[in-house]
Structures are given as C-alpha cells and as structure tokens.
N, C-alpha and C positions, 0 to 999 in steps of 0.2 A: 521517429518520436518514441519516447519511452518514459516510464515512471522512474526506473532505477532507484536512486536514493532519496527521492523526494516524497517520502511518506512520513506522517506524523500522527500524534494523538491529540485530541482536543475534546472538550466537553466537561461537564460537572463530575465531581467525585462519584464513583460507582456507576457512571453512565458514559464513560469515555467511548469515543469512536475513532477508528483509524481512517484517515483521509490521505489522499495521494494527489499529486499534480503531474500531469503528463508534460514532459519537457521536450523541446526541439533539440537537435544536436548542438545548437548554440547555447543551450541552457535556458532559453526563454520559455516561459509558460505557454502552453497551448490549451486554450479553452479554460473552463472552470475546474476547480478541484473536485475530486470524486470521493464519495463515501465508499469505503472499501468494506468495512465490517457491517454485520447485520444489525438492524435496529433491535433494541432490547438486550443487547450484549454489553458487557463492560470490556472493552478491547484496548490493546496497546502493545507497545514494544515492537513495532513493525520493523522488519529488515528485508531488504530486497537484494537480489543477486541476478545478474544477467550474464550469459556467456557470449562469446565472440560472434555467435550466430544470431544474437538478439532475442534468444529465448531464455526465460528465467522464471523466478518465483518471488512473490511477496508473502512473507510469513509473519504472523502475529499471534499473540495470546488473546483468548477471549474467555470470559467467564459468564456462565449462565447457571442458575440454580446452585450457586456456590461451588461449582467445579470449574477448573481451568482446562482449556483445550488449546492445542496448537492448530491454527487454521492456516491454510496456504491457498493463494490465488495465483494462477499462471500470469506471466507477463510476456507479451510478444511485442518487441520493439521493431519499428520500421527502419528502413534503410537510412543510413547517415547518422546513426546514434552512437557510433563507436567513439 
C-alpha cells in the first residue's frame, strides 16, 4: 500500500491543507484520507516520489508567519505497490 501520487490540497484560501490517500496496488483507496500538513499552516503543491524499493517522500510548500517553507514527509510503501 502506498500514497504515491494521491495527495492534494483542500480548504479555504490562506488555510489550505495537504491531504493524502493510501492506495492498494490495485489503485483502490485503503482507509480514510490523511491530513499531511500541520494545522495552522497554509500548505499546498504536494508531490510524491517513490523508488523501486517502496521508499520515498511527499514534499509540499507550507506558509506560516508569511514565510514559505519546503516540508517533506517520508513514505514507506508496502509490498505489492509497484
């Protein structure tokens, strides 16, 4: 199972959050969507990448106090997600 490319931004202007959905190898959703970004940030533009070993990263921009930061979260995919 893996998040891979199933991350998106939602929410009101200046209070966007990055969310992601874990997917099975078949592409079917597994469980509920997850909030990835931290509450109180304005976050978006998420992109994920996973290598052939199932290890990767989900990166996104987040703004707090008027400054933008690049934030990254690790992704670990289970067997059968290739």
